[in-house]
C-alpha positions in Angstrom: 80.6 67.1 115.2 79.1 65.2 118.2 75.9 63.1 117.8 72.7 64.7 118.9 72.3 62.4 121.9 75.8 63.4 123.2 74.9 67.1 122.4 71.8 67.0 124.6 73.8 65.3 127.4 76.5 68.0 127.2 73.8 70.7 127.6 72.2 69.0 130.5 69.0 68.6 128.6 68.8 64.8 128.8 65.4 64.8 130.4 63.7 66.0 127.2 60.3 65.1 128.5 60.4 68.4 130.3 61.9 70.4 127.4 60.4 72.7 124.8 62.3 73.4 121.6 61.8 76.4 119.4 63.4 76.1 116.0 64.1 78.1 112.8 62.7 81.4 111.7 60.6 83.9 113.8 62.6 82.7 116.7 62.7 85.9 118.8 59.0 86.3 118.4 58.2 82.7 119.5 60.6 83.0 122.4 58.6 85.9 123.7 55.3 84.1 123.1 56.5 81.0 125.1 57.9 83.2 127.9 54.6 85.0 128.3 52.6 81.8 128.1 54.8 80.4 130.8 54.2 83.4 133.0 50.5 83.6 132.2 50.8 87.0 130.5 53.0 88.6 133.2 55.7 90.5 131.4 58.2 90.6 134.4 60.5 87.9 133.2 60.5 89.1 129.5 61.3 92.6 130.7 64.1 91.6 133.1 65.8 88.6 131.6 67.5 88.5 128.2 65.8 86.0 125.8 69.1 84.2 125.1 69.2 83.4 128.9 65.6 82.2 129.3 65.6 80.3 126.0 69.3 79.6 125.4 70.6 78.5 122.0 71.5 74.8 121.9 74.4 75.6 119.5 76.0 78.1 121.8 78.9 77.3 124.2 77.1 78.9 127.2 74.0 76.7 126.9 75.2 73.8 129.1 76.2 76.1 132.0 72.9 78.0 131.8 70.8 74.8 131.9 72.9 73.3 134.8 72.4 76.4 136.9 68.7 76.7 136.0 66.0 75.2 138.3 63.0 76.2 136.1 60.9 73.6 134.4 60.1 73.0 131.7 63.3 74.0 130.0 63.0 76.1 126.9 65.7 75.7 124.2 66.2 77.5 120.9 67.9 76.0 117.9 68.5 76.4 114.2 69.8 72.8 113.8 68.4 70.8 110.9 66.4 67.7 111.5 69.1 65.2 110.5 71.3 66.5 113.4 68.7 66.8 116.2 65.5 65.1 115.1 66.5 61.4 115.6 67.5 62.2 119.3 64.0 63.6 120.0 61.9 60.9 118.4 61.6 58.7 121.5 61.2 61.7 123.8 58.3 63.7 125.0 59.9 67.0 124.1 57.5 69.5 122.6 58.9 71.1 119.5 57.6 74.4 118.0 58.8 74.8 114.4 58.2 78.3 112.9 58.5 78.7 109.2 58.2 81.8 106.9 58.0 82.2 103.2 61.5 81.9 101.9 61.7 85.2 100.0 61.1 87.1 103.3 63.5 84.8 105.1 66.2 85.6 102.6 65.7 89.3 102.9 65.6 89.2 106.7 68.8 87.0 106.8 70.5 89.4 104.3 70.0 92.4 106.5 71.0 90.4 109.6 74.2 89.3 107.8 75.2 92.9 107.2 75.2 93.8 110.9 76.4 90.4 112.3 80.2 90.6 112.6 80.4 86.9 113.4 79.0 86.0 110.0 80.8 86.2 106.6 80.4 89.3 104.6 77.0 89.3 103.0 78.2 90.6 99.6 75.8 92.0 97.2 72.1 91.0 97.3 72.4 89.0 94.0 75.3 87.1 95.4 73.5 86.4 98.7 70.4 85.3 96.8 72.6 82.8 94.9 74.1 81.4 98.1 70.7 81.1 99.7 69.4 79.0 96.8 72.5 76.9 96.7 72.3 76.2 100.4 75.8 77.5 101.1 74.9 80.0 103.9 75.0 79.3 107.6 72.7 76.4 108.7 72.7 75.1 105.1 69.8 74.8 102.8 66.5 76.4 103.8 64.7 73.9 101.5 66.3 70.9 103.2 65.7 72.4 106.7 61.9 72.9 106.3 61.3 69.7 104.5 63.4 67.8 107.0 61.4 69.0 110.1 57.9 69.2 108.6 58.0 65.8 106.9 58.8 64.2 110.2 56.2 66.0 112.3 54.2 62.7 112.7 57.2 61.1 114.4 57.7 64.0 116.7 55.6 66.0 119.1 55.8 69.0 116.8 53.6 72.0 116.3 54.2 73.8 113.0 53.4 77.5 113.1 53.9 80.0 110.3 55.3 83.5 110.7 52.4 84.7 108.5 49.7 83.3 110.8 51.5 84.9 113.8 51.4 88.2 111.9 47.8 88.1 110.8 46.1 86.5 113.9 48.4 86.7 116.9 45.6 86.0 119.4 44.7 82.7 117.7 48.3 81.7 117.3 49.1 82.3 121.0 46.0 80.3 122.0 47.1 77.4 119.8 50.6 77.4 121.2 49.4 77.5 124.8 47.1 74.6 124.1 50.0 72.6 122.5 52.2 73.4 125.6 49.4 72.4 127.9 49.3 75.8 129.4 45.8 77.0 128.8 45.2 80.7 129.4 42.3 82.7 130.7 41.1 85.4 128.3 42.8 88.3 130.1 46.0 86.4 130.3 45.9 85.7 126.6 45.2 89.4 125.9 48.2 90.3 128.0 50.4 88.0 125.9 49.1 89.6 122.7 49.8 93.1 124.1 53.4 92.4 125.2 54.1 90.5 121.9 53.3 93.6 119.8 56.1 95.0 117.7 56.3 98.3 119.6 56.6 96.5 123.0 59.3 94.1 121.7 61.2 96.8 119.8 61.5 98.9 123.0 62.4 95.9 125.2 66.2 95.6 125.6 65.8 92.0 126.7 64.5 91.2 123.3 65.9 93.7 120.7 69.5 92.7 121.0 70.7 96.2 121.7 72.6 94.8 124.7 74.8 92.8 122.4 78.3 94.5 122.0 79.1 96.3 118.7 81.9 93.9 118.0 79.3 91.1 117.7 76.4 93.1 116.2 77.2 96.3 114.4 74.2 98.4 115.4 75.3 101.2 113.1 74.5 99.0 110.1 70.9 98.2 111.0 68.4 97.4 113.6 67.7 93.8 114.7 64.0 94.6 115.1 63.4 95.6 111.5 60.1 95.8 109.6 59.1 92.2 109.6 56.4 92.7 107.0 54.9 89.9 104.9 56.0 90.5 101.4 58.9 92.8 102.2 60.9 90.8 99.6 59.2 92.9 96.9 61.4 95.8 98.1 64.5 93.9 97.3 63.9 91.5 94.4 64.1 92.6 90.8 61.8 90.8 88.3 64.7 88.8 87.0 65.7 87.7 90.6 62.1 86.8 91.3 62.0 84.5 88.3 65.3 83.0 89.2 64.0 82.3 92.7 60.7 80.9 91.5 62.4 78.5 89.2 64.7 77.1 91.9 61.8 77.0 94.4 59.7 74.9 92.0 62.5 72.5 91.4 63.5 72.1 95.1 60.0 72.0 96.6 58.2 69.8 94.0 57.8 67.0 96.5 56.6 69.3 99.3 52.9 70.0 100.0 53.4 73.0 102.2 51.7 76.2 101.1 53.3 79.6 101.6 51.9 83.2 101.9 53.9 85.5 99.8 51.9 88.8 100.2 50.4 90.7 103.0 46.6 90.3 103.0 44.9 93.4 101.7 43.6 95.8 104.3 45.4 93.8 107.0 47.1 96.0 109.6 49.4 93.8 111.6 52.4 94.5 113.9 55.2 92.3 112.8 58.8 91.5 113.6 61.9 89.8 112.2 
């Protein structure tokens, strides 16, 4: 494993004062938000350029070549890397980091369904087995608990905006406005409304540049599921048994006892939102 500083040099992202990072869950949604903010609500780029091209994954082999060939600024990079691998390299930079979190029960369910269709990931096994691996931190990208505590506990040392999936779901207008302010890209009201419109679930689900339907079946088996699933707050209740919920809650209490973050576990009553995974 190379050090983060060398990693950034390899990708051509050494001038991180002109780089925006999007990390962890709700990634595809935030990629779309950032794209539309950059284009002031104009959907042309989001409808003609795959999201993995306009916001390449730092971990992927193609990232360096994409960045070297790109003339657009600022750069937008996506990553699932934990703080201990990437954070120290960003502390002295002016990079703007958007960290999106989600309640871990819904993260678990979403990741389980993605595992079942992703041929590049190990077999998901049964849901009880997957639940155990999630709580033990033995899935890809390691422990969810360490990941979220690592990034959010160091927010003061980084130029980091923490956005929750649930606030994106319940008040997308306000969230986009907050993100645009953080990125120093203030929007006019009609531009903001266009961003909201094109970030709706129906728009994104029908957009081949976003819904991963262009990915070959040998990478994502589309017969086993849809990348753009339900994305509902509280969808975990459709998977967890009472015993599994108690098991999860016990582990959560133990692993997060030193964390002050609050999580939304249920969809607000009478709240009709368009959501995504």
